[in-house]
C-alpha positions in Angstrom: 0.0 0.0 0.0 2.8 2.4 0.9 4.6 1.6 -2.4 1.4 2.3 -4.3 0.7 5.6 -2.5 4.4 6.6 -3.1 4.0 5.7 -6.8 0.8 7.8 -7.2 2.5 10.7 -5.4 5.5 10.6 -7.8 3.2 10.3 -10.8 1.3 13.4 -9.8 4.5 15.3 -9.5 5.8 14.1 -12.9 2.6 14.6 -15.0 2.4 18.4 -14.8 6.1 18.6 -15.6 5.6 16.3 -18.6 2.7 18.4 -19.8 4.6 21.6 -19.5 7.5 20.1 -21.3 5.2 19.1 -24.2 3.7 22.7 -24.3 7.2 24.2 -24.3 8.3 21.9 -27.1 5.4 23.0 -29.3 6.4 25.6 -31.9 5.0 29.2 -31.6 2.6 28.6 -34.5 0.9 25.7 -32.8 0.4 27.5 -29.5 -0.6 30.7 -31.3 -3.3 28.9 -33.3 -4.6 26.5 -30.7 -4.8 29.1 -27.9 -6.7 31.4 -30.3 -9.2 28.7 -31.3 -9.7 27.6 -27.7 -10.9 31.1 -27.0 -13.9 30.3 -29.3 -12.7 32.0 -32.5 -11.8 30.6 -35.9 -8.7 31.2 -38.0 -9.2 32.2 -41.6 -5.5 32.5 -42.6 -2.1 31.5 -41.1 1.5 32.0 -42.1 4.9 30.8 -41.0 8.1 32.3 -42.4 11.5 30.8 -41.6 14.6 32.8 -42.4 18.3 32.0 -42.1 21.5 33.6 -43.3 24.2 31.2 -44.5 27.4 31.1 -46.5 27.3 30.8 -50.3 28.3 27.2 -50.5 25.6 26.1 -48.1 23.0 28.1 -50.0 24.1 26.4 -53.3 23.7 23.0 -51.6 20.1 24.0 -50.6 19.4 24.8 -54.3 20.7 21.4 -55.4 18.5 19.7 -52.8 15.5 21.7 -54.0 16.2 20.7 -57.6 15.9 17.0 -56.6 12.4 17.6 -55.2 10.7 20.0 -57.5 10.1 20.3 -61.2 10.9 23.9 -61.7 13.1 26.6 -60.1 12.6 30.2 -61.3 15.8 32.2 -61.4 16.3 36.0 -61.6 19.4 38.2 -61.4 20.2 41.8 -60.9 23.4 43.8 -60.2 23.3 42.8 -56.5 22.3 39.2 -56.3 21.1 36.0 -57.9 17.7 34.8 -56.7 16.0 31.4 -56.9 12.3 30.8 -56.3 10.2 27.7 -55.9 6.4 27.6 -55.4 5.1 24.3 -54.0 2.0 22.9 -52.3 1.6 20.8 -49.2 -1.5 18.7 -49.5 -1.8 17.5 -45.9 -1.9 21.1 -44.5 -3.6 22.5 -47.7 -0.9 25.2 -47.7 1.3 26.9 -50.3 5.0 26.8 -49.7 7.3 29.4 -51.2 11.1 29.0 -51.2 13.4 32.0 -51.9 17.2 31.7 -51.9 19.2 35.0 -52.3 22.9 34.8 -53.1 24.6 38.2 -53.2 27.2 38.8 -55.8 29.4 40.4 -53.3 31.3 38.1 -51.0 30.9 40.6 -48.2 27.3 39.6 -47.7 25.8 36.3 -46.6 23.2 34.3 -48.6 19.7 33.9 -47.2 17.1 31.2 -47.4 13.5 32.1 -46.8 10.6 29.6 -46.6 7.0 30.9 -46.3 4.0 28.7 -45.6 0.6 30.1 -46.2 -2.6 28.2 -45.1 -6.3 28.6 -44.5 -8.2 27.3 -41.5 -6.8 25.4 -38.6 -7.9 22.1 -37.0 -6.4 19.0 -35.3 -5.5 17.2 -38.6 -3.8 20.3 -40.0 -2.1 20.8 -36.7 -0.6 17.3 -36.8 0.3 17.6 -40.5 1.9 21.0 -39.9 4.1 19.7 -37.1 5.4 17.0 -39.4 5.8 19.5 -42.3 7.8 22.0 -40.2 10.0 19.2 -38.7 11.0 18.0 -42.1 11.7 21.5 -43.4 13.9 22.3 -40.4 15.8 19.0 -40.9 16.3 19.5 -44.6 17.0 23.2 -44.9 17.6 25.0 -41.6 19.9 25.0 -38.6 19.3 26.2 -35.0 20.3 29.7 -36.2 17.1 30.2 -38.2 14.4 32.7 -37.2 10.7 31.8 -37.3 7.9 34.3 -37.7 4.3 33.1 -37.2 1.0 34.8 -37.9 -2.7 34.1 -37.7 -5.7 36.0 -38.9 -9.3 35.8 -37.8 -12.5 37.8 -37.8 -14.9 38.6 -34.9 -18.3 40.3 -35.0 -18.0 44.1 -34.3 -20.4 43.8 -31.3 -17.3 42.6 -29.4 -15.6 45.6 -27.8 -11.9 46.2 -28.6 -11.0 46.5 -24.9 -12.9 43.4 -24.0 -11.4 41.4 -26.9 -7.8 42.5 -26.1 -8.4 41.6 -22.4 -9.4 38.1 -23.5 -6.4 37.8 -25.8 -4.0 38.9 -23.0 -5.5 36.2 -20.7 -5.2 33.3 -23.2 -1.6 34.2 -24.1 -0.6 35.2 -20.6 0.6 38.4 -22.3 2.0 41.6 -20.8 1.3 44.5 -23.1 4.4 46.7 -23.4 3.5 49.2 -26.1 0.3 50.4 -27.7 -0.3 52.5 -30.9 -3.3 53.9 -32.6 -3.5 55.1 -36.2 -3.9 58.9 -36.4 -5.2 58.8 -40.0 -8.9 59.6 -39.9 -10.0 57.1 -42.5 -7.7 54.3 -41.3 -9.2 50.9 -40.8 -6.7 50.0 -38.1 -8.1 50.4 -34.6 -5.2 49.4 -32.5 -1.7 47.9 -32.6 -0.2 46.4 -29.5 3.2 44.8 -28.7 3.7 42.4 -25.8 5.5 39.5 -24.2 4.3 36.0 -23.4 6.3 33.4 -21.4 4.6 30.6 -23.4 7.5 30.4 -25.9 11.1 31.5 -25.8 11.5 33.2 -29.2 11.6 37.0 -28.9 13.1 40.2 -30.3 14.5 43.1 -28.2 13.0 46.4 -29.0 13.9 49.5 -27.0 15.6 47.2 -24.5 12.5 45.1 -23.9 11.8 41.5 -25.1 8.9 41.4 -27.5 7.3 38.2 -28.9 3.7 39.1 -29.6 2.0 41.7 -31.8 -1.7 42.3 -32.1 -3.4 44.3 -34.8 -7.2 45.0 -34.7 -8.7 46.3 -37.9 -12.2 47.2 -38.9 -13.3 45.7 -42.2 -15.8 46.8 -44.7 -18.3 44.2 -43.5 -18.4 45.9 -40.1 -16.5 43.0 -38.5 -13.2 43.2 -36.6 -10.2 41.6 -38.2 -7.5 40.4 -35.8 -3.9 39.6 -36.7 -1.6 38.1 -34.1 2.1 37.6 -34.9 5.1 36.3 -33.1 7.6 37.7 -32.4 6.2 40.5 -34.7 4.2 40.7 -37.9 6.5 40.8 -40.9 3.8 40.9 -43.6 1.8 43.9 -44.5 -1.5 44.5 -42.6 
């Protein structure tokens, strides 16, 4: 009996730690999307962009690897660099995948690999497929030095007050808001832009001496609904 009680006690201690370890091992995109949907809202679009600078030889190796897996690589050149583009689709996540490799002509600059994944909707099957997709991408093309930017977009009915909605978002992401902006242009559709920090994932950027890893943009659409964009560590695409 004592051994059984001791075993149960140890199990209770271990389980929360295992759960937290699983949460911490999830990528920012997964936590960003799942937390948002658990709040009762749907995702209409999502994007993940991975960037990494590398030496020219490594970038050329990535191009050769791409050529083995795709039928066509578009090339362009200007006085500064040679660029290589691949557009692909990932059926399991129903997403578009865009590869860009930039090789500067000057040896003073590093080459860069950018992979952007664009999808619509989010559910458990897409979540599972995405985790496999991103794991393979990282294994094949990226190192630990890569930077990941994730973004989701959704719409909520305009009867939800901005202040209430942001309060709810702060709760589900355990976020501390560090900076707030409002658009001074009279006809602007953007209601509010906020920057914050969440302990849910480690990735962050330092802005004005503060760690930032969340950006919220609330925008009023022509259909009188509120469009919400949430990015980590910041939004890198136009909004």
